[in-house]
N, C-alpha and C positions, 0 to 999 in steps of 0.2 A: 796547367794548365796552361801541356801547354802551354808574329810572323806576318808581316803585313804589307808593306808597300815597297816600292822600288828603292827606298832609302835603306832597306835592310833593318828597319826598326821593328823586329818581331820578337815576341817573347814566347815562353814556354807554352805548352800546350796548344799554339795556334797553327793553322795549317798552311798559311801563305808561304810560297817558296820564291818569291821574286828576287829576294836579296841573294838567293843562292845561284843566280844566273851569272855571277861573275865568272869569267872564263866560259862563257856561254857555249854549250856543246853544238857542234855542227855535224852535218852528215858527210864528213870526209870519209874517204876510203879507209878501211881498217889498216891497210898496209902503210898509210901515212904515219901511223902512230908507232910503228915498230922501231925498236932501237937497233942500231947497227952492231951486229955481232953478239948481242946479249941473249942468253938462253934462259928460258923459264926455270926458276928454281924448284918448281913443283913437278912438272912432267919431264923436264930436262930434254924436251924434244923440239919444241917450237920456239920461235923468236919471242922475246918479251916485248910488251907494249910499254911505251913511255911517252912523256910529254904532257901528262895531266897534272903533275906537281904534287901528287899524293904521297903519303908516307911509304907506300909500296911501289912507287913509280919505278918502272923498269925491272920489276922482279918476276911478274907473271906474264904468260902468254894470254891471248884474248880469251880462250876457253877457260883457262884456270882463273883468270881475273873474274870472269862472270860467275864461276862456281864459288870462288872465295867470297864475293860480295853477297851472293844469295845465301851462302852459309852463315854469314853474320846475321842476316835477316831471320833466317829460319831458327837459329839458336836463340835469338831474342824472343821469338814467338813461343817456342816450345818451353824454354826455361822459365818463362814468366806466365805460362798458361794463358796467353793472350787470346788465342782462338781455339775453341773446341768444336767438335763435329756438329753440335746442336746450335751453334751461334749463328747470328745474322749480323754481318759486319758492314759498317758504312765507312767507305773510304772518302775522306775529305780531299777533294781534287781541285787545285788551283790552276793546273796546266803547267806549272813550273817543273823543273827537273826532279825534285825530291818527291813531290806528290805523284808524278808520272811513274817513277820507279816503284814507289810504294804500291800503286795500283797494279803495276805489272807483276810484282812479286806476290801480292795477294792472289792475283789471277792464277799465277803459276801453281801456288799451293792448292787452290781450289780445283784446278784442272787435274792435278795429280790425285787429289782426294776422289774426284769423280771417276778417274780411271781405276783406282783401287776398288771403289764401290761397284763399278760395273763388272770387274773381274772376280769379285768375291762371290761365293756361293750363297752364304747366309745374308749378305748385305746388312751386316749388323751396325756398321758405322755410317751414319748419314753424312751428307756433304753440306758444309756450312754455306750459308747464303751470303752474297755480296751485293752491295749497292754502292752507288757513287753519287756524291753531292757536290755541286758547284754553287758557291754563294756569290751572287751578283751584287757588287758594292758600288755600282755606278752612281747611285743616288747621293753618295757622300764622297766619292773619289773622282778626280778629274780624268775620267776615262772616256775618250771619244766614242760615240754611239757605234760608228762603223767598226771600231776596234773590238768592242764588246760583242757585236754580232759575229765577227770573224772568230773570236775566241769560243763562242758557243758552238759554232759550226765545227771547229777543230775538236773540241771536247766531245761533242756528240759523235763525231767520226771515230775518235779513239775508243770510246766505250763500245760502240756498235761493232767495231772491228775485232774485238776480243772474242776468242772462241767460246763456245758454250762451256759451262752453264751461263745462262743469260744474266745480265746485271742491269738492274733498274737505275736510270739516271734521273736525279732530282736537280732541276735548275730553279733555284729559289732566290728572290731578292732579299737582301739583308733586313729590309723593313718588315719582313714577315715575323720578326720577333714580337711585333705588336699583334693584337687579337685579329683573327682572320676577318672579323666583321668591321674592323676599324678602317674607314676610308681615308683617314688623315695620317696613315702610317708614314708615308714619305715625308710629309711636312714635319711631323714630330721628330722623325729621325734626323732630318737636316737641322732643325732647331737645336736638338740635343747635341749633336756633334759640333756644330758651329759655335755653340756657347762656350766651348773649351778653347781658350786662347793659346794655351801652351802646346807647342807641336808634339812634344813627348806625351803629354796627357791625352791629346787627340788620338794619337796612334794607339795608346794603351786602351782607351775607351772603345775604339773600333775593334780591337782584339777581343775585348770582353763581349761586345755585341755579337761578334762573329761566333764566339763559342756558344752563346745563347741560341743563335740560329741553328748551329749544328745539333745542339741538344734537342731543339724543338722538332727538327726534321727526323732525327733518330727516334724520338719518342712517338711521333705520329705514325711512322711507318713500321714500327715494331723491331727496330735494330737494338741490339744489346751491347755493341762495341762500336767505338769510333776510332778509326785509324788515321793518325796524322803523319805527315812526312817529315817531321822534325829530325834533323840529323845532328851529328856531333858538332858540326861547324856552327849551326844555329844555336845549339845549346850553350856552346862556349861563349858566344856573344851575349846570350841571355844571362849567363853567370856574372859577367862584368857589369852589364847594364842594370841588373836587379840590385847588385851591390851598391852601385852609384846612386840608385833611386831609393835606397833605404829599405829594401825588401829582403834583407838578409835572413830574417826569421822564416819566411815562407819559401825561400829559395830552394831548399831541398825537396819541397813538394812538386816543383815544376820540372825537375831534371831526371826523374825516375822513369823506368820503363812503363809503369802503370800509374794512372791517376784516377781513382774512383771516388773522389770527393763529389763528382757530378752524378746526376741520376744515371746517365749512361757513361760507363767508364771509358777513359781515353787511354789509348795504347800508342807507344812510340817504337815500332819495330825497327826503324832505321837509326836508332840512337847510337849505334856503334859504327856507323858509316860516315865517311867524309864527303863533303860536297864535291870535291875533286873527283872522287871515285864515282859518284853518282853522275856527274857530267860526262865522265868517260864512258860509262855504261850506255848512256843515252846516245853517245857518238857511235859506239861500236854496234849497238843494236838498232840504230836508226829510230830511236824513240823521239818523237817530235815533242818539243817543249815550247811554251810560249811565254811571253812577258808582256803584261799590260802596263800601259803608261800610268804613272802615278804622280808625276811632278816632283820638283825638288823638295828636300826635307833637311831641316837642321836640328832634328831631334837628338836626344841622348842616344836613342837606339841606333840611329843611323851612324852617328859618330863612332860609337863603340864597335859596330859591325865593320866599319872601315879599318879601325885600329886593329881588330883581331885578324882581319884579312892580311894586313901588313905583317903582323907577327907570324902568321902562317907561311907567308912567302919567304921569310928569313929562316924559319925552322919548321919543317912539316909536322913536327910533333907538338907544336905549341897548343893547338886546339885540344888535342888529346890530354895534354898535361893539365890544362885548365879544368876540363870536365872531370878528370880523375881526382884532382884536388877537391873540387866541389862535391864529388861523390863520397867523400869521407864524412860529410854531414849526415846526421841521423835522419832517415826518412820518416814520414808520417804513417799512421796506421792505414790510411786510405790509399797508400801507394802499393796496392796489391789488388788482385782480382778477388772479389768477395767469394767466400767459400761456397762451393757448389753442393747443393743438397738434392738436386734433381736426380731421381733414380735412372732417368734415361741417359744421363751422361756416362760415357764409358768409365770403368773403374780405373783404367790407366791414366786417363785425364785427371781424375780426382786425386790420384796418388801423386801425380806430377805437381799439381797445384799445391797440395799439402807440403810437398818436399821443398818447393822453392818459395813459398809465401813467407813473408816476414813474420817473425815471432814477436810477441808483445814486448819482450825486453830488447828488441832490436829496432823499435820504432817509437815515435812520439805520438801521444794521443792529441787529437785536435778537438777543442771544446767549442770554439766559436770561429765564425768566418766573416770576412768583410762582405756586406750586402751588395757591393758594387762589383768587385773583382773576384770575390769568392776565395780570397787568400786566407789561410789560417792566421788567426790573430794571437799575438803574444799576450800573456796575462796582463801586462801593463797597458794594453790597448783595449781590453774588454771593459765595457761600460756597465755600471749598475743601473739596470732599467728602472729600479724603484725611484730613482732620482729624476726620471724623465717623463713621469706621468702627466705633468702639467705643461709640457712643451709641444710645439707644433710638430707634425709628422716629418716635415722637411728638415727641421732642426735635429730631430732624433736620428734621422737618416745620416746627416752629416756627422753627428757625434759618433755613430756606431761604425763608420767607415774606417779603414786603415789609414795610417798617417800618410802613406804614399799617395793614395787616392785623394785625400784631403788637400795635399800640396800640388799634385800634378793635374788633377782632373776637375775637382769640384770648385765652383765659384767661391769667392771669399765673402761676399756680402750676402746677408740673409735673404733679401728679395730675389736675387739671382739663384740662390740655392733652391728656393721654393719653386721657381719656374723650371729649373733643371729637374727637380723631383717630379713635377707634374708631367714632364715629357718622357720620363723613364718608362720602359716596357713594364707591363703588369707583373711579369715574373720577378723582376728585380724588386719592385715595390713590395710584393708578397714576402719575398725573402727578408726584406728589411724589417717587416713587422713581426717576424718570428723571434721570440725571446732567445737569448743566448743559452746554450746548453750549460754554461757555467752556473747559471741561476739554479738549474736543477741539482747540480752538485752541492751548491750551498744549502738548498732545501734538504737534501739527503743528510748532510752533516748535522743539520738542526734536529732531525728526527731520528738520528742514528740509534739513540738509546731505546727507541720504540721498535726497532727492526729486529727480526729474528736472524740469527746466523744460520749457515747451511746445516750445521749439526744439531740445531735445536728443533724440537717438536712443538707444534702449535698446541696450546692448552685450551 
C-alpha cells in the first residue's frame, strides 16, 4: 500500500508522483530526442530515440518505444487480472507524469474495449468503467491557493479532453476522511498532522490518510479497483526507505502488482516501468504533467529517493536490481485479486485469474494489521487483547500499532497520544477497536478437540 511530496518521500501503495518529476518532461519536438545514426532494434526502419537515460535508451524508435511501454502496462494488467470487463476502475491522479501515463493507458484500454464492444454482434463483453480522483491536500501542505486552482483547471481539462467513454472526475479534499457531517474536519486534520514532529512520520501519516481518502471515494461511488501510478523507480526507493524504517516484515506487501488488504483492492499496472520512460512518453505524446509546490523536506523518504536517483544515474539497471531483489520476498495472501464468483464475469477472465493468482503455499497469511498504517504485523508485534481490558482506548491504540508507527508517527507521552487518538478519523478508530484475527486462531486451538473434521459426520 502502496508517494507524496516534492521531497520524493513516497511509499508503496500511494499515488503521488511529484518526486518522479526529476528530469521533468517538456514538450520538445520528437526529433530533438533522436539519436544520430542509431536505428530502432525492433522495426529496424526508424531512428531510435535517446536522451531520457532509461535502461532502453537509444534502442527503440518513437512508435516502438510507445508500443513497448504500453505492452509492459497491458501485460501487468492481464497477467494479474487487474481489470475485468465488469469492473469500475478509479484512477488516482495527482497530475504528475506517472499518474498521467496511468490514466492515459487505462483510457487506451477502455477505448479499445469500447471499439470491440461496438464491433461485436452479440456484445457479450461489457466495457469497464473509469473514474478519476484528485485529492486536494492544501489544508496540510504549503501549496499556494492560485497554484491549486491552476492544478484543478489542468486536471479537469485533461480528463474532459479524453475521448469517450466518459470518465467521472472527483475533486475531493483530504479532510473528507472525516464524517461528511463533521464541520471541524479541516481543524482536526491540521491538528493531527501538525502533532507529528518527525518529518518522516508526517509524510508517512499523510500517505495513510491519502489512502483512506481514496478508499472512501471508491466505496461511496461504487468503484471496485483503485489504480495507482507507482512505477519501478518509486518502488525501488520504497524498498530502501522501508528497510531503514524497520518495515522489513511488511515490505513484500507493498511492492506487488496487487494489494487487496484494503476494502477496495489497489493495483499497480506501471510497476515494471521506469520513471525515465514515463517522462519520455509524456514528452513524445505531449502529455501535460504538473508539479505542486510542497516545500523543502529532510525526511528519510526524501534522502533515500535522492540516493536511489544517484544510483540510477550511475547505472540504469540499479532500480530494477533493487526491485528484483526485494521481489524474492514471499508475498502475502492479499497480494492478489480476490477470486471472482460472479457468473457475469467472462470465463476467460476467471481462468486467467485462477492461473496467475498466488497459491496458498506461495504466500504468507496475514493475521493482524497495524490500525494506523494497515501494515501486516509480525507475530512478535501482535498484542494479547486480554491484557488490555483495563486500559484507556488511546493506550490500547498505541500498543496495537506497529513499531514503525510508534517510533515515527505517534507521540511518546500518554497525554499527547490521547489527543492524537481523538483527532483520528473514525475509520481508523473503528479499525483499532477490532480484535486481532490471531485471537480467533487461539480460540480455535482451544476448542480444536470439539470440532469435527471434514470427513466426520455429525452424530
